[in-house]
C-alpha positions as CSV (number, residue, x, y, z in Angstrom):
1,M,59.9,-23.4,-25.2
2,K,58.1,-24.7,-22.1
3,N,59.1,-21.6,-20.1
4,I,58.0,-19.3,-22.8
5,K,54.7,-21.1,-23.0
6,D,54.2,-21.0,-19.2
7,R,55.0,-17.2,-19.2
8,K,52.5,-16.7,-22.0
9,N,49.8,-18.6,-20.1
10,R,50.5,-16.6,-16.9
11,W,50.3,-13.4,-18.8
12,I,46.9,-14.3,-20.2
13,L,45.7,-15.3,-16.7
14,D,46.9,-11.9,-15.3
15,V,45.1,-10.0,-18.1
16,L,41.9,-11.9,-17.5
17,L,42.2,-11.3,-13.7
18,V,42.7,-7.5,-14.3
19,V,39.8,-7.4,-16.7
20,G,37.6,-9.2,-14.1
21,I,38.5,-6.8,-11.3
22,I,37.8,-3.8,-13.5
23,G,34.5,-5.3,-14.6
24,M,33.5,-5.9,-11.0
25,G,34.5,-2.4,-10.0
26,L,32.3,-0.9,-12.7
27,F,29.4,-3.1,-11.7
28,V,29.6,-2.0,-8.1
29,Y,30.0,1.7,-9.1
30,Y,26.9,1.4,-11.3
31,R,24.8,-0.3,-8.6
32,V,25.8,2.3,-6.0
33,N,24.9,5.2,-8.3
34,Q,21.6,3.6,-9.2
35,M,20.7,3.1,-5.5
36,L,21.6,6.7,-4.7
37,S,19.6,8.1,-7.6
38,D,16.5,6.0,-6.6
39,R,16.6,7.7,-3.1
40,E,16.9,11.2,-4.4
41,P,13.7,13.3,-4.3
42,D,12.2,15.0,-7.3
43,A,12.8,18.7,-8.0
44,D,9.6,19.6,-6.0
45,G,10.9,17.8,-2.9
46,S,8.6,14.9,-3.2
47,S,9.5,11.2,-3.4
48,P,9.7,9.8,-6.9
49,E,7.5,7.0,-5.7
50,T,3.7,7.4,-5.5
51,I,1.3,5.8,-3.1
52,I,-0.5,3.8,-5.7
53,Q,2.4,2.0,-7.5
54,P,3.1,-1.6,-6.7
55,T,6.0,-2.2,-4.3
56,S,7.8,-4.7,-2.2
57,V,7.9,-2.6,1.0
58,P,8.9,-4.7,4.0
59,T,6.0,-5.3,6.4
60,D,7.7,-3.8,9.4
61,T,7.8,-0.3,7.7
62,V,4.0,0.2,8.2
63,V,3.6,2.4,11.3
64,E,0.7,4.1,13.0
65,I,0.0,7.7,11.8
66,D,-0.4,10.4,14.4
67,E,-3.8,12.0,14.4
68,S,-2.2,15.4,13.7
69,A,-0.7,14.0,10.4
70,Q,-4.0,13.8,8.6
71,D,-3.9,14.8,5.0
72,E,-5.2,14.1,1.5
73,Q,-2.8,12.9,-1.1
74,E,-3.1,14.8,-4.3
75,I,-3.5,12.2,-7.1
76,E,-4.9,12.1,-10.6
77,A,-7.8,9.7,-11.1
78,Q,-6.5,6.4,-12.3
79,P,-7.5,2.7,-12.3
80,A,-7.4,1.2,-8.8
81,L,-5.1,-1.8,-8.5
82,D,-7.2,-5.0,-8.1
83,F,-6.6,-7.4,-5.2
84,Q,-8.1,-10.4,-3.6
85,L,-8.3,-11.2,0.2
86,V,-10.2,-13.5,2.4
87,N,-13.2,-12.1,4.4
88,L,-14.2,-13.1,7.9
89,K,-16.4,-15.9,6.5
90,G,-13.4,-17.4,4.8
91,N,-14.5,-16.4,1.3
92,D,-12.3,-14.8,-1.3
93,T,-13.2,-11.2,-2.0
94,S,-11.8,-9.0,-4.8
95,L,-12.0,-5.3,-5.3
96,S,-13.2,-6.0,-8.8
97,D,-16.2,-7.8,-7.4
98,F,-17.7,-4.4,-6.7
99,L,-17.2,-2.8,-10.1
100,G,-20.3,-0.6,-10.7
101,T,-20.4,0.4,-7.0
102,P,-18.3,3.1,-5.3
103,V,-15.9,1.7,-2.8
104,M,-14.1,2.9,0.3
105,V,-11.0,0.8,1.2
106,N,-9.9,1.4,4.7
107,F,-6.6,0.0,6.0
108,W,-6.6,-0.4,9.7
109,A,-5.6,-2.3,12.8
110,T,-7.1,-2.8,16.2
111,W,-4.0,-1.5,18.0
112,C,-4.3,1.8,16.2
113,P,-6.3,4.4,18.3
114,P,-7.3,6.6,15.3
115,C,-8.5,3.5,13.4
116,R,-10.7,2.5,16.4
117,A,-12.0,6.1,16.7
118,E,-13.1,6.5,13.1
119,M,-14.7,3.0,12.7
120,P,-18.1,3.9,14.3
121,L,-18.4,6.9,12.0
122,I,-17.5,4.8,8.9
123,Q,-20.2,2.3,10.1
124,E,-22.7,5.1,10.4
125,F,-22.1,6.3,6.9
126,A,-22.2,2.8,5.5
127,A,-25.6,2.2,7.2
128,E,-27.0,5.5,6.0
129,H,-25.9,4.9,2.4
130,Q,-26.5,1.2,2.3
131,G,-26.5,0.1,-1.3
132,D,-24.9,3.3,-2.5
133,F,-21.3,2.3,-1.7
134,V,-19.4,-0.4,0.1
135,V,-16.6,-0.3,2.7
136,L,-13.8,-2.8,2.5
137,A,-12.1,-2.7,5.9
138,V,-8.7,-4.3,5.3
139,N,-7.1,-5.3,8.6
140,V,-3.3,-5.5,8.2
141,G,-1.2,-8.1,10.1
142,E,-3.6,-9.3,12.8
143,E,-5.2,-12.7,13.4
144,K,-8.8,-13.5,12.6
145,P,-10.0,-14.0,16.3
146,I,-8.8,-10.5,17.2
147,I,-10.6,-8.9,14.4
148,E,-13.8,-10.9,15.0
149,S,-13.8,-9.8,18.6
150,F,-13.4,-6.2,17.7
151,V,-16.1,-6.3,15.0
152,E,-18.6,-8.0,17.4
153,A,-17.9,-5.5,20.2
154,Q,-18.4,-2.5,17.9
155,N,-21.4,-3.8,16.0
156,L,-19.8,-3.1,12.7
157,D,-22.4,-5.0,10.6
158,D,-22.4,-2.9,7.4
159,L,-18.6,-3.1,6.7
160,I,-16.9,-5.9,4.8
161,F,-13.8,-7.0,6.8
162,L,-10.9,-8.5,4.8
163,L,-7.7,-10.1,6.2
164,D,-4.3,-8.9,5.0
165,P,-2.0,-10.9,7.3
166,T,1.2,-10.4,5.3
167,N,0.6,-6.7,4.3
168,S,0.4,-7.7,0.6
169,V,-2.3,-5.2,-0.3
170,A,-1.1,-2.5,2.1
171,S,2.3,-2.8,0.3
172,L,0.6,-2.9,-3.1
173,Y,-0.8,0.6,-2.4
174,R,2.2,1.9,-0.5
175,V,0.2,2.5,2.6
176,P,2.5,4.6,4.8
177,G,0.5,4.2,8.1
178,F,-2.8,3.6,9.7
179,P,-5.5,4.5,9.1
180,T,-5.4,5.1,5.4
181,S,-8.5,5.2,3.2
182,L,-8.9,4.9,-0.6
183,F,-12.0,6.2,-2.4
184,I,-12.8,4.5,-5.6
185,D,-15.7,5.4,-7.9
186,E,-18.1,3.0,-9.7
187,D,-15.8,2.7,-12.7
188,G,-13.0,1.4,-10.6
189,M,-11.1,4.7,-10.7
190,L,-9.1,5.8,-7.6
191,Q,-10.3,9.3,-6.9
192,A,-8.8,10.2,-3.5
193,V,-6.4,8.9,-0.8
194,H,-6.6,10.1,2.8
195,I,-4.0,9.4,5.4
196,G,-5.1,9.6,9.0
197,E,-8.5,9.6,10.8
198,V,-11.5,10.8,8.9
199,D,-14.3,13.0,10.4
200,R,-17.8,13.6,9.2
201,D,-17.0,16.5,6.9
202,L,-14.1,14.6,5.3
203,M,-16.3,11.5,4.8
204,T,-19.0,13.6,3.1
205,N,-16.5,15.3,0.8
206,Y,-14.7,12.1,-0.2
207,L,-17.9,10.2,-0.8
208,A,-19.1,13.1,-3.0
209,K,-15.9,12.6,-5.1
210,I,-17.0,9.0,-5.9
211,G,-20.6,9.9,-6.6
212,V,-22.2,9.2,-3.2
213,E,-24.4,12.2,-2.1
C-alpha cells in the first residue's frame, strides 16, 4: 500500500511540474509577443506613441537634435499635461499657474548649440510681448550654478527658468531631443510642438497659433 501511495504522490508531483512548465512557457510567449507588438509601427509608418503621452523614458535617451532636423509635430489641440518644477529662486512653479496666459515651454541645455543660438531670439520675443505670453525655459539635467551663469551672461531677464534635473517633465512630454518647444494657449491647450531651433518666422507663426500677435 505504501508503494502505491508513494507512486501516486510522485505522479501528482510530476503532473504539477508539467503544468507549471507549460504555464511558464505560455507566460513567456505572451510577454515576448506583447513586447514585439509594442515596438511595431502603425500602418502609416509612425510610432504608436505620441510626444505628449506620459512615459518612463530613461534619462539617457534624450539627445541633442541636429539643426537640420527641425520640424513641427502634427498634433491635435489637447490639454497640456500639468507639471511642477523649482525655479532659479527656489520656488515651486507649475504650468497651471499660468492658466489664462499663453505659454511657450522650451526644453534646453547649455551644452546644446541650437539651444544657445535660439535663446536670445526667444528673449527678444518675450521682451517685445511682455504680458502677452510667458516662456518657461526648462533646463534638463544640469546643476543650478551652470544655469545661473548662462542666464546672467546672456541677460535673459524675461524668461522663467525651471530646473528639471531628473528629466521628469522632459520624459512626461516624450521630448526626443534639444531644443524642443511646446506652444500652449490661454486655455491650457497644447497647440503646437516644434523640435529643433526656432527662427523669427517660426516664432511668429507659433505664437499666432496661441493667440499672440
